[in-house]
Each structure stands twice: as C-alpha cells, then as structure tokens.
VMD Tcl script that builds the backbone (N, CA, C; Angstrom):
set m [mol new atoms 492]
animate dup $m
set s [atomselect $m all]
$s set {name element resname resid chain x y z} {
  {N N MET 1 A -0.357 12.806 5.489}
  {CA C MET 1 A 0.559 12.575 4.401}
  {C C MET 1 A -0.204 12.653 3.089}
  {N N HIS 2 A 0.436 13.193 2.089}
  {CA C HIS 2 A -0.225 13.327 0.796}
  {C C HIS 2 A 0.779 12.949 -0.280}
  {N N LEU 3 A 0.716 11.708 -0.732}
  {CA C LEU 3 A 1.621 11.240 -1.766}
  {C C LEU 3 A 1.022 11.523 -3.142}
  {N N ALA 4 A 1.860 11.558 -4.127}
  {CA C ALA 4 A 1.386 11.780 -5.491}
  {C C ALA 4 A 0.650 10.547 -5.997}
  {N N CYS 5 A -0.467 10.760 -6.634}
  {CA C CYS 5 A -1.225 9.644 -7.213}
  {C C CYS 5 A -0.451 9.074 -8.394}
  {N N PRO 6 A -0.560 7.753 -8.632}
  {CA C PRO 6 A 0.223 7.145 -9.700}
  {C C PRO 6 A -0.158 7.620 -11.087}
  {N N ARG 7 A -1.413 7.946 -11.308}
  {CA C ARG 7 A -1.834 8.440 -12.615}
  {C C ARG 7 A -3.208 9.073 -12.474}
  {N N PRO 8 A -3.407 10.250 -13.017}
  {CA C PRO 8 A -4.754 10.811 -12.999}
  {C C PRO 8 A -5.571 10.173 -14.110}
  {N N PRO 9 A -6.864 10.151 -14.092}
  {CA C PRO 9 A -7.724 10.547 -12.987}
  {C C PRO 9 A -8.147 9.322 -12.174}
  {N N LEU 10 A -7.408 8.975 -11.196}
  {CA C LEU 10 A -7.742 7.888 -10.291}
  {C C LEU 10 A -8.673 8.452 -9.226}
  {N N ASP 11 A -9.720 7.703 -8.884}
  {CA C ASP 11 A -10.633 8.168 -7.841}
  {C C ASP 11 A -11.085 6.978 -7.010}
  {N N TRP 12 A -11.785 7.276 -5.916}
  {CA C TRP 12 A -12.245 6.206 -5.028}
  {C C TRP 12 A -13.107 5.198 -5.778}
  {N N ALA 13 A -13.991 5.670 -6.645}
  {CA C ALA 13 A -14.887 4.759 -7.362}
  {C C ALA 13 A -14.085 3.732 -8.162}
  {N N GLU 14 A -13.043 4.189 -8.815}
  {CA C GLU 14 A -12.213 3.275 -9.603}
  {C C GLU 14 A -11.487 2.277 -8.711}
  {N N ILE 15 A -10.973 2.743 -7.580}
  {CA C ILE 15 A -10.242 1.869 -6.662}
  {C C ILE 15 A -11.166 0.867 -5.991}
  {N N LEU 16 A -12.375 1.304 -5.632}
  {CA C LEU 16 A -13.280 0.468 -4.849}
  {C C LEU 16 A -14.244 -0.372 -5.673}
  {N N THR 17 A -14.139 -0.358 -6.988}
  {CA C THR 17 A -15.046 -1.123 -7.828}
  {C C THR 17 A -14.766 -2.617 -7.699}
  {N N PRO 18 A -15.766 -3.389 -7.207}
  {CA C PRO 18 A -15.575 -4.840 -7.174}
  {C C PRO 18 A -15.332 -5.356 -8.592}
  {N N ASN 19 A -14.401 -6.249 -8.740}
  {CA C ASN 19 A -14.008 -6.795 -10.042}
  {C C ASN 19 A -13.481 -5.719 -10.991}
  {N N GLY 20 A -13.055 -4.578 -10.418}
  {CA C GLY 20 A -12.483 -3.505 -11.228}
  {C C GLY 20 A -10.997 -3.725 -11.446}
  {N N PRO 21 A -10.337 -2.746 -12.041}
  {CA C PRO 21 A -8.925 -2.912 -12.385}
  {C C PRO 21 A -8.002 -3.118 -11.182}
  {N N PHE 22 A -8.430 -2.671 -10.000}
  {CA C PHE 22 A -7.580 -2.798 -8.821}
  {C C PHE 22 A -8.054 -3.877 -7.852}
  {N N SER 23 A -9.117 -4.599 -8.205}
  {CA C SER 23 A -9.679 -5.587 -7.283}
  {C C SER 23 A -8.691 -6.672 -6.848}
  {N N PRO 24 A -7.700 -7.054 -7.653}
  {CA C PRO 24 A -6.740 -8.030 -7.135}
  {C C PRO 24 A -5.900 -7.489 -5.974}
  {N N LEU 25 A -5.760 -6.169 -5.904}
  {CA C LEU 25 A -4.948 -5.552 -4.848}
  {C C LEU 25 A -5.775 -5.034 -3.684}
  {N N VAL 26 A -6.995 -4.604 -3.949}
  {CA C VAL 26 A -7.802 -3.924 -2.936}
  {C C VAL 26 A -8.809 -4.904 -2.341}
  {N N HIS 27 A -8.672 -5.119 -1.044}
  {CA C HIS 27 A -9.536 -6.044 -0.314}
  {C C HIS 27 A -10.525 -5.226 0.512}
  {N N LEU 28 A -11.797 -5.212 0.081}
  {CA C LEU 28 A -12.828 -4.438 0.767}
  {C C LEU 28 A -13.414 -5.239 1.923}
  {N N ARG 29 A -13.910 -4.514 2.906}
  {CA C ARG 29 A -14.532 -5.094 4.093}
  {C C ARG 29 A -13.597 -6.058 4.809}
  {N N ALA 30 A -12.322 -5.718 4.781}
  {CA C ALA 30 A -11.319 -6.531 5.455}
  {C C ALA 30 A -11.448 -6.360 6.970}
  {N N THR 31 A -10.782 -7.199 7.693}
  {CA C THR 31 A -10.699 -7.144 9.153}
  {C C THR 31 A -9.234 -7.375 9.522}
  {N N PRO 32 A -8.866 -7.127 10.767}
  {CA C PRO 32 A -7.491 -7.454 11.158}
  {C C PRO 32 A -7.136 -8.917 10.888}
  {N N GLU 33 A -8.105 -9.800 11.073}
  {CA C GLU 33 A -7.853 -11.225 10.834}
  {C C GLU 33 A -7.552 -11.500 9.358}
  {N N VAL 34 A -8.271 -10.815 8.461}
  {CA C VAL 34 A -8.014 -10.963 7.024}
  {C C VAL 34 A -6.629 -10.415 6.697}
  {N N VAL 35 A -6.293 -9.272 7.270}
  {CA C VAL 35 A -4.964 -8.701 7.043}
  {C C VAL 35 A -3.902 -9.699 7.499}
  {N N ALA 36 A -4.096 -10.314 8.661}
  {CA C ALA 36 A -3.122 -11.264 9.203}
  {C C ALA 36 A -2.912 -12.457 8.266}
  {N N GLN 37 A -3.959 -12.862 7.595}
  {CA C GLN 37 A -3.849 -13.998 6.667}
  {C C GLN 37 A -2.969 -13.666 5.463}
  {N N HIS 38 A -2.883 -12.395 5.123}
  {CA C HIS 38 A -2.150 -11.978 3.929}
  {C C HIS 38 A -0.888 -11.180 4.234}
  {N N ALA 39 A -0.683 -10.844 5.495}
  {CA C ALA 39 A 0.417 -9.951 5.846}
  {C C ALA 39 A 1.763 -10.640 5.654}
  {N N ALA 40 A 2.631 -9.961 4.987}
  {CA C ALA 40 A 4.008 -10.403 4.822}
  {C C ALA 40 A 4.877 -9.156 4.926}
  {N N GLY 41 A 5.194 -8.776 6.129}
  {CA C GLY 41 A 5.984 -7.573 6.327}
  {C C GLY 41 A 5.190 -6.484 7.009}
  {N N LEU 42 A 5.776 -5.330 7.060}
  {CA C LEU 42 A 5.227 -4.185 7.770}
  {C C LEU 42 A 3.960 -3.651 7.109}
  {N N ALA 43 A 2.943 -3.387 7.918}
  {CA C ALA 43 A 1.700 -2.776 7.435}
  {C C ALA 43 A 1.733 -1.274 7.738}
  {N N TYR 44 A 1.213 -0.496 6.834}
  {CA C TYR 44 A 1.131 0.962 6.968}
  {C C TYR 44 A -0.324 1.309 7.221}
  {N N LEU 45 A -0.606 1.926 8.354}
  {CA C LEU 45 A -1.972 2.339 8.685}
  {C C LEU 45 A -2.251 3.711 8.074}
  {N N ALA 46 A -3.186 3.752 7.173}
  {CA C ALA 46 A -3.598 5.011 6.543}
  {C C ALA 46 A -4.891 5.459 7.210}
  {N N THR 47 A -4.818 6.526 7.981}
  {CA C THR 47 A -5.980 7.001 8.728}
  {C C THR 47 A -6.172 8.500 8.504}
  {N N PRO 48 A -7.409 8.964 8.617}
  {CA C PRO 48 A -7.675 10.397 8.402}
  {C C PRO 48 A -7.070 11.234 9.528}
  {N N TYR 49 A -6.701 12.473 9.173}
  {CA C TYR 49 A -6.162 13.362 10.201}
  {C C TYR 49 A -6.432 14.836 9.883}
  {N N THR 50 A -5.810 15.364 8.859}
  {CA C THR 50 A -5.740 16.814 8.662}
  {C C THR 50 A -7.096 17.514 8.738}
  {N N ARG 51 A -8.049 17.097 7.939}
  {CA C ARG 51 A -9.360 17.771 7.965}
  {C C ARG 51 A -10.087 17.546 9.285}
  {N N LYS 52 A -9.839 16.398 9.910}
  {CA C LYS 52 A -10.566 16.051 11.128}
  {C C LYS 52 A -10.025 16.766 12.369}
  {N N VAL 53 A -8.811 17.304 12.302}
  {CA C VAL 53 A -8.253 17.981 13.474}
  {C C VAL 53 A -8.489 19.482 13.464}
  {N N MET 54 A -9.232 19.943 12.493}
  {CA C MET 54 A -9.476 21.377 12.385}
  {C C MET 54 A -10.698 21.792 13.191}
  {N N LEU 55 A -10.581 22.924 13.872}
  {CA C LEU 55 A -11.690 23.544 14.574}
  {C C LEU 55 A -11.567 25.044 14.335}
  {N N ASN 56 A -12.580 25.609 13.726}
  {CA C ASN 56 A -12.560 27.037 13.386}
  {C C ASN 56 A -11.325 27.408 12.567}
  {N N GLY 57 A -10.956 26.524 11.635}
  {CA C GLY 57 A -9.840 26.802 10.743}
  {C C GLY 57 A -8.460 26.601 11.323}
  {N N ARG 58 A -8.377 26.040 12.530}
  {CA C ARG 58 A -7.081 25.848 13.180}
  {C C ARG 58 A -6.935 24.425 13.686}
  {N N TRP 59 A -5.670 23.976 13.781}
  {CA C TRP 59 A -5.363 22.665 14.342}
  {C C TRP 59 A -5.830 22.643 15.798}
  {N N ASN 60 A -6.478 21.547 16.193}
  {CA C ASN 60 A -7.034 21.439 17.532}
  {C C ASN 60 A -6.396 20.267 18.266}
  {N N TYR 61 A -5.806 20.559 19.413}
  {CA C TYR 61 A -5.108 19.557 20.221}
  {C C TYR 61 A -6.030 18.394 20.598}
  {N N ASP 62 A -7.214 18.689 21.107}
  {CA C ASP 62 A -8.119 17.630 21.560}
  {C C ASP 62 A -8.556 16.721 20.410}
  {N N LYS 63 A -8.831 17.303 19.258}
  {CA C LYS 63 A -9.203 16.485 18.091}
  {C C LYS 63 A -8.017 15.617 17.662}
  {N N SER 64 A -6.820 16.170 17.754}
  {CA C SER 64 A -5.624 15.416 17.406}
  {C C SER 64 A -5.443 14.223 18.341}
  {N N VAL 65 A -5.659 14.443 19.636}
  {CA C VAL 65 A -5.563 13.345 20.605}
  {C C VAL 65 A -6.563 12.241 20.255}
  {N N THR 66 A -7.776 12.628 19.909}
  {CA C THR 66 A -8.811 11.647 19.555}
  {C C THR 66 A -8.408 10.836 18.335}
  {N N LEU 67 A -7.927 11.497 17.294}
  {CA C LEU 67 A -7.539 10.784 16.080}
  {C C LEU 67 A -6.324 9.898 16.310}
  {N N SER 68 A -5.394 10.348 17.125}
  {CA C SER 68 A -4.242 9.518 17.463}
  {C C SER 68 A -4.694 8.268 18.214}
  {N N LEU 69 A -5.612 8.439 19.145}
  {CA C LEU 69 A -6.132 7.302 19.907}
  {C C LEU 69 A -6.847 6.305 18.993}
  {N N LEU 70 A -7.666 6.796 18.081}
  {CA C LEU 70 A -8.364 5.903 17.156}
  {C C LEU 70 A -7.380 5.114 16.291}
  {N N ALA 71 A -6.346 5.769 15.796}
  {CA C ALA 71 A -5.336 5.086 14.982}
  {C C ALA 71 A -4.553 4.090 15.832}
  {N N ALA 72 A -4.216 4.472 17.066}
  {CA C ALA 72 A -3.472 3.567 17.950}
  {C C ALA 72 A -4.281 2.314 18.264}
  {N N ARG 73 A -5.579 2.470 18.451}
  {CA C ARG 73 A -6.436 1.301 18.693}
  {C C ARG 73 A -6.398 0.341 17.521}
  {N N GLU 74 A -6.382 0.892 16.305}
  {CA C GLU 74 A -6.323 0.032 15.120}
  {C C GLU 74 A -4.978 -0.675 15.035}
  {N N GLY 75 A -3.921 0.003 15.411}
  {CA C GLY 75 A -2.612 -0.643 15.464}
  {C C GLY 75 A -2.599 -1.780 16.473}
  {N N LEU 76 A -3.259 -1.575 17.602}
  {CA C LEU 76 A -3.352 -2.622 18.625}
  {C C LEU 76 A -4.170 -3.803 18.122}
  {N N ARG 77 A -5.270 -3.521 17.431}
  {CA C ARG 77 A -6.079 -4.614 16.864}
  {C C ARG 77 A -5.234 -5.474 15.929}
  {N N LEU 78 A -4.392 -4.845 15.133}
  {CA C LEU 78 A -3.519 -5.596 14.240}
  {C C LEU 78 A -2.450 -6.359 15.030}
  {N N ALA 79 A -1.889 -5.728 16.036}
  {CA C ALA 79 A -0.871 -6.404 16.858}
  {C C ALA 79 A -1.442 -7.659 17.504}
  {N N ARG 80 A -2.679 -7.606 17.943}
  {CA C ARG 80 A -3.313 -8.761 18.590}
  {C C ARG 80 A -3.405 -9.987 17.686}
  {N N VAL 81 A -3.407 -9.770 16.368}
  {CA C VAL 81 A -3.473 -10.896 15.432}
  {C C VAL 81 A -2.124 -11.133 14.753}
  {N N GLY 82 A -1.076 -10.514 15.295}
  {CA C GLY 82 A 0.281 -10.783 14.819}
  {C C GLY 82 A 0.780 -9.922 13.683}
  {N N VAL 83 A 0.097 -8.820 13.401}
  {CA C VAL 83 A 0.515 -7.931 12.315}
  {C C VAL 83 A 1.255 -6.731 12.909}
  {N N THR 84 A 2.447 -6.480 12.417}
  {CA C THR 84 A 3.205 -5.304 12.836}
  {C C THR 84 A 2.845 -4.150 11.915}
  {N N ALA 85 A 2.356 -3.078 12.507}
  {CA C ALA 85 A 1.916 -1.927 11.720}
  {C C ALA 85 A 2.573 -0.655 12.237}
  {N N VAL 86 A 2.787 0.262 11.330}
  {CA C VAL 86 A 3.266 1.586 11.675}
  {C C VAL 86 A 2.138 2.565 11.375}
  {N N SER 87 A 1.937 3.504 12.301}
  {CA C SER 87 A 0.928 4.531 12.104}
  {C C SER 87 A 1.594 5.900 12.153}
  {N N PRO 88 A 1.812 6.507 10.997}
  {CA C PRO 88 A 2.398 7.837 11.007}
  {C C PRO 88 A 1.567 8.832 11.809}
  {N N ILE 89 A 0.254 8.662 11.821}
  {CA C ILE 89 A -0.598 9.589 12.566}
  {C C ILE 89 A -0.313 9.501 14.055}
  {N N VAL 90 A -0.196 8.299 14.589}
  {CA C VAL 90 A 0.099 8.155 16.015}
  {C C VAL 90 A 1.443 8.791 16.331}
  {N N GLN 91 A 2.446 8.461 15.562}
  {CA C GLN 91 A 3.777 8.983 15.838}
  {C C GLN 91 A 3.836 10.502 15.679}
  {N N ALA 92 A 3.261 11.011 14.603}
  {CA C ALA 92 A 3.307 12.453 14.374}
  {C C ALA 92 A 2.478 13.205 15.404}
  {N N ALA 93 A 1.258 12.736 15.645}
  {CA C ALA 93 A 0.379 13.434 16.586}
  {C C ALA 93 A 0.970 13.446 17.986}
  {N N GLU 94 A 1.517 12.335 18.425}
  {CA C GLU 94 A 2.093 12.306 19.768}
  {C C GLU 94 A 3.303 13.228 19.870}
  {N N GLY 95 A 4.066 13.318 18.797}
  {CA C GLY 95 A 5.163 14.283 18.781}
  {C C GLY 95 A 4.653 15.712 18.868}
  {N N LEU 96 A 3.582 16.001 18.134}
  {CA C LEU 96 A 2.989 17.336 18.183}
  {C C LEU 96 A 2.424 17.644 19.566}
  {N N HIS 97 A 1.831 16.639 20.188}
  {CA C HIS 97 A 1.279 16.848 21.530}
  {C C HIS 97 A 2.384 17.146 22.540}
  {N N ALA 98 A 3.559 16.606 22.307}
  {CA C ALA 98 A 4.675 16.787 23.236}
  {C C ALA 98 A 5.514 18.020 22.932}
  {N N GLN 99 A 5.297 18.663 21.812}
  {CA C GLN 99 A 6.218 19.717 21.404}
  {C C GLN 99 A 6.149 20.976 22.263}
  {N N ALA 100 A 5.085 21.172 23.022}
  {CA C ALA 100 A 5.007 22.371 23.877}
  {C C ALA 100 A 6.182 22.439 24.849}
  {N N GLY 101 A 6.616 21.307 25.371}
  {CA C GLY 101 A 7.726 21.298 26.325}
  {C C GLY 101 A 9.050 20.889 25.722}
  {N N ALA 102 A 9.081 20.683 24.414}
  {CA C ALA 102 A 10.309 20.219 23.768}
  {C C ALA 102 A 11.145 21.403 23.289}
  {N N PRO 103 A 12.452 21.344 23.508}
  {CA C PRO 103 A 13.304 22.420 22.999}
  {C C PRO 103 A 13.392 22.375 21.480}
  {N N GLY 104 A 13.746 23.480 20.885}
  {CA C GLY 104 A 13.923 23.533 19.441}
  {C C GLY 104 A 12.743 24.168 18.746}
  {N N PRO 105 A 12.870 24.294 17.428}
  {CA C PRO 105 A 11.802 24.944 16.659}
  {C C PRO 105 A 10.530 24.096 16.646}
  {N N LYS 106 A 9.420 24.762 16.576}
  {CA C LYS 106 A 8.121 24.081 16.533}
  {C C LYS 106 A 7.828 23.615 15.108}
  {N N VAL 107 A 7.131 22.501 15.025}
  {CA C VAL 107 A 6.724 21.949 13.742}
  {C C VAL 107 A 5.260 22.299 13.528}
  {N N ASN 108 A 4.946 22.783 12.335}
  {CA C ASN 108 A 3.568 23.115 11.993}
  {C C ASN 108 A 2.785 21.819 11.777}
  {N N PRO 109 A 1.718 21.582 12.553}
  {CA C PRO 109 A 0.953 20.348 12.395}
  {C C PRO 109 A 0.331 20.183 11.017}
  {N N LEU 110 A 0.176 21.266 10.268}
  {CA C LEU 110 A -0.492 21.217 8.975}
  {C C LEU 110 A 0.455 21.454 7.793}
  {N N ASP 111 A 1.752 21.322 8.020}
  {CA C ASP 111 A 2.738 21.530 6.964}
  {C C ASP 111 A 2.825 20.273 6.099}
  {N N ARG 112 A 2.063 20.261 5.023}
  {CA C ARG 112 A 1.943 19.083 4.155}
  {C C ARG 112 A 3.297 18.638 3.601}
  {N N VAL 113 A 4.126 19.566 3.179}
  {CA C VAL 113 A 5.426 19.219 2.606}
  {C C VAL 113 A 6.289 18.511 3.653}
  {N N PHE 114 A 6.354 19.072 4.848}
  {CA C PHE 114 A 7.146 18.477 5.925}
  {C C PHE 114 A 6.665 17.068 6.238}
  {N N TRP 115 A 5.351 16.901 6.458}
  {CA C TRP 115 A 4.816 15.608 6.880}
  {C C TRP 115 A 4.867 14.571 5.769}
  {N N THR 116 A 4.718 14.988 4.528}
  {CA C THR 116 A 4.835 14.034 3.419}
  {C C THR 116 A 6.249 13.463 3.377}
  {N N ALA 117 A 7.240 14.335 3.468}
  {CA C ALA 117 A 8.636 13.869 3.458}
  {C C ALA 117 A 8.916 12.986 4.672}
  {N N TRP 118 A 8.363 13.340 5.811}
  {CA C TRP 118 A 8.585 12.572 7.038}
  {C C TRP 118 A 7.952 11.187 6.946}
  {N N CYS 119 A 6.781 11.073 6.331}
  {CA C CYS 119 A 6.072 9.797 6.221}
  {C C CYS 119 A 6.640 8.873 5.148}
  {N N ARG 120 A 7.249 9.437 4.144}
  {CA C ARG 120 A 7.672 8.648 2.982}
  {C C ARG 120 A 8.522 7.424 3.331}
  {N N PRO 121 A 9.510 7.505 4.212}
  {CA C PRO 121 A 10.291 6.290 4.517}
  {C C PRO 121 A 9.447 5.177 5.155}
  {N N MET 122 A 8.467 5.527 5.956}
  {CA C MET 122 A 7.594 4.499 6.542}
  {C C MET 122 A 6.769 3.831 5.458}
  {N N PHE 123 A 6.245 4.632 4.553}
  {CA C PHE 123 A 5.458 4.079 3.452}
  {C C PHE 123 A 6.327 3.175 2.582}
  {N N ALA 124 A 7.538 3.619 2.300}
  {CA C ALA 124 A 8.446 2.847 1.449}
  {C C ALA 124 A 8.817 1.512 2.092}
  {N N ALA 125 A 8.893 1.465 3.402}
  {CA C ALA 125 A 9.254 0.230 4.104}
  {C C ALA 125 A 8.092 -0.748 4.209}
  {N N ALA 126 A 6.881 -0.251 4.062}
  {CA C ALA 126 A 5.686 -1.095 4.231}
  {C C ALA 126 A 5.496 -2.018 3.033}
  {N N ARG 127 A 4.832 -3.131 3.303}
  {CA C ARG 127 A 4.521 -4.103 2.251}
  {C C ARG 127 A 3.034 -4.131 1.925}
  {N N LEU 128 A 2.223 -3.467 2.757}
  {CA C LEU 128 A 0.788 -3.396 2.521}
  {C C LEU 128 A 0.225 -2.197 3.256}
  {N N VAL 129 A -0.954 -1.762 2.827}
  {CA C VAL 129 A -1.621 -0.610 3.439}
  {C C VAL 129 A -2.943 -1.081 4.035}
  {N N VAL 130 A -3.218 -0.622 5.247}
  {CA C VAL 130 A -4.471 -0.934 5.929}
  {C C VAL 130 A -5.219 0.365 6.171}
  {N N VAL 131 A -6.494 0.385 5.769}
  {CA C VAL 131 A -7.349 1.553 5.968}
  {C C VAL 131 A -8.484 1.139 6.902}
  {N N PRO 132 A -8.344 1.412 8.196}
  {CA C PRO 132 A -9.420 1.065 9.120}
  {C C PRO 132 A -10.632 1.961 8.926}
  {N N ALA 133 A -11.761 1.512 9.448}
  {CA C ALA 133 A -13.022 2.246 9.284}
  {C C ALA 133 A -13.150 3.365 10.311}
  {N N ILE 134 A -12.169 4.231 10.348}
  {CA C ILE 134 A -12.234 5.425 11.195}
  {C C ILE 134 A -13.051 6.454 10.422}
  {N N PRO 135 A -14.051 7.063 11.051}
  {CA C PRO 135 A -14.886 8.025 10.324}
  {C C PRO 135 A -14.047 9.058 9.570}
  {N N GLY 136 A -14.402 9.238 8.306}
  {CA C GLY 136 A -13.701 10.182 7.453}
  {C C GLY 136 A -12.648 9.552 6.566}
  {N N TRP 137 A -12.422 8.241 6.688}
  {CA C TRP 137 A -11.389 7.596 5.869}
  {C C TRP 137 A -11.660 7.809 4.389}
  {N N ASP 138 A -12.929 7.762 4.011}
  {CA C ASP 138 A -13.284 7.844 2.600}
  {C C ASP 138 A -13.404 9.277 2.093}
  {N N GLU 139 A -13.139 10.247 2.950}
  {CA C GLU 139 A -13.141 11.659 2.564}
  {C C GLU 139 A -11.751 12.269 2.688}
  {N N SER 140 A -10.817 11.493 3.182}
  {CA C SER 140 A -9.475 11.993 3.464}
  {C C SER 140 A -8.612 12.023 2.201}
  {N N GLU 141 A -8.081 13.205 1.892}
  {CA C GLU 141 A -7.168 13.322 0.757}
  {C C GLU 141 A -5.900 12.513 0.995}
  {N N GLY 142 A -5.416 12.526 2.226}
  {CA C GLY 142 A -4.201 11.784 2.554}
  {C C GLY 142 A -4.386 10.286 2.430}
  {N N VAL 143 A -5.487 9.756 2.962}
  {CA C VAL 143 A -5.758 8.320 2.849}
  {C C VAL 143 A -5.891 7.939 1.379}
  {N N PHE 144 A -6.629 8.740 0.620}
  {CA C PHE 144 A -6.775 8.450 -0.802}
  {C C PHE 144 A -5.417 8.423 -1.491}
  {N N ALA 145 A -4.582 9.419 -1.224}
  {CA C ALA 145 A -3.270 9.485 -1.871}
  {C C ALA 145 A -2.425 8.270 -1.508}
  {N N GLU 146 A -2.493 7.825 -0.261}
  {CA C GLU 146 A -1.714 6.653 0.154}
  {C C GLU 146 A -2.229 5.381 -0.521}
  {N N VAL 147 A -3.538 5.239 -0.620}
  {CA C VAL 147 A -4.111 4.080 -1.299}
  {C C VAL 147 A -3.754 4.115 -2.787}
  {N N ALA 148 A -3.887 5.264 -3.417}
  {CA C ALA 148 A -3.549 5.388 -4.833}
  {C C ALA 148 A -2.074 5.082 -5.069}
  {N N GLU 149 A -1.222 5.562 -4.192}
  {CA C GLU 149 A 0.212 5.273 -4.298}
  {C C GLU 149 A 0.462 3.772 -4.143}
  {N N ALA 150 A -0.237 3.156 -3.205}
  {CA C ALA 150 A -0.061 1.716 -2.980}
  {C C ALA 150 A -0.459 0.912 -4.216}
  {N N VAL 151 A -1.633 1.181 -4.775}
  {CA C VAL 151 A -2.042 0.406 -5.957}
  {C C VAL 151 A -1.126 0.700 -7.132}
  {N N GLY 152 A -0.603 1.909 -7.196}
  {CA C GLY 152 A 0.363 2.235 -8.236}
  {C C GLY 152 A 1.656 1.458 -8.104}
  {N N ARG 153 A 1.945 1.010 -6.899}
  {CA C ARG 153 A 3.147 0.203 -6.633}
  {C C ARG 153 A 2.832 -1.286 -6.521}
  {N N ASN 154 A 1.610 -1.659 -6.833}
  {CA C ASN 154 A 1.159 -3.057 -6.713}
  {C C ASN 154 A 1.246 -3.582 -5.284}
  {N N MET 155 A 0.980 -2.706 -4.329}
  {CA C MET 155 A 0.934 -3.104 -2.921}
  {C C MET 155 A -0.502 -3.474 -2.560}
  {N N PRO 156 A -0.695 -4.534 -1.798}
  {CA C PRO 156 A -2.048 -4.863 -1.348}
  {C C PRO 156 A -2.591 -3.776 -0.415}
  {N N VAL 157 A -3.887 -3.526 -0.527}
  {CA C VAL 157 A -4.582 -2.557 0.316}
  {C C VAL 157 A -5.774 -3.247 0.951}
  {N N PHE 158 A -5.903 -3.114 2.251}
  {CA C PHE 158 A -7.001 -3.715 2.999}
  {C C PHE 158 A -7.846 -2.590 3.575}
  {N N ILE 159 A -9.072 -2.482 3.094}
  {CA C ILE 159 A -9.988 -1.421 3.513}
  {C C ILE 159 A -11.106 -2.054 4.317}
  {N N TYR 160 A -11.242 -1.611 5.556}
  {CA C TYR 160 A -12.274 -2.202 6.424}
  {C C TYR 160 A -13.674 -1.784 6.010}
  {N N GLY 161 A -13.830 -0.561 5.531}
  {CA C GLY 161 A -15.146 -0.080 5.127}
  {C C GLY 161 A -15.513 -0.578 3.744}
  {N N GLY 162 A -16.765 -0.347 3.394}
  {CA C GLY 162 A -17.240 -0.734 2.063}
  {C C GLY 162 A -17.097 0.410 1.090}
  {N N LYS 163 A -17.969 0.437 0.123}
  {CA C LYS 163 A -17.932 1.491 -0.890}
  {C C LYS 163 A -18.301 2.825 -0.269}
  {N N THR 164 A -17.725 3.880 -0.839}
  {CA C THR 164 A -18.033 5.231 -0.359}
  {C C THR 164 A -19.359 5.685 -0.904}
}
mol reanalyze $m
mol bondsrecalc $m
mol representation Tube
mol addrep $m
C-alpha cells in the first residue's frame, strides 16, 4: 500500500527523531506489550512487501509466502497480548496465493493503484499503526507512506525497530 504523505518533505529521519516533532505519536523500540498498554481499537500492521517479493524483476510466490508468514506471526504476537490487528499483507498475499485456482480475472500483485484503494478502508478503520521489525521495514516505501499518513492524522505509531 502506498498512501499519500501528509506534507513533503517528510522523511524517516524526521519521523524517528527522539524528542522531534512527531515523538508524541511515534513510539520507538516498542513491543507487542507496549502496544497493548496503549491500544484502543484496531491496529494496522504496516509491513514490507513489494520490493521484498521481487526476484529478477518479477513477483515471486515463495517470497510472498515468506513475507505473509512474517506478517502473520506479528499479528499473532499482538493477539497474544490482546491487541486486534489487521494485516493487509497477510490478506492480500494469501488471496494472491489462492488466485491460481480462483475463477475470475487475475489481480496483478504489483498494481499499486488497486492495492492502495483496497487497503484504504482497513487503514481508515485503524486507531494505531504497528511497524514490526521485519527486515526491510525501514526501506519500504509502503511502510513509510503508512507511517507518514498516520502521523498526519495524529494516529499513534509503534515501531519495534530503532533508528534507520
């Protein structure tokens, strides 16, 4: 998913600066337990996908399965501490994995416009964003866009990793 940033030029350094303009919203080095202490409503899991599923310039099924599994594990970690989370990556990837036998037109796994529109209602329903320390989180355009959108909406963001 790639949401529009609230205002340019927002970057990771600005978002992740301790005692910076977004520090009241952005909780660095969070854990599921920290999220549980602050959770009030649905959590949105922002995890890397698009760049990580590419192999030789094409979407790769096995890489997609791996990223879906990593995101699902993070959703389970949150569930164990009482946090209800939605992971667009898990839902989208599993749908893509099943589409070979599904009737109807195929969905392009890399169609940014389609997936952004599809993810938007989940993001809108969420009350906070969680960014687990899945490798590549800090290089993901989609994760960055979701975090930037969240701070632009004054939504709390919980980032498990430290500074990039």
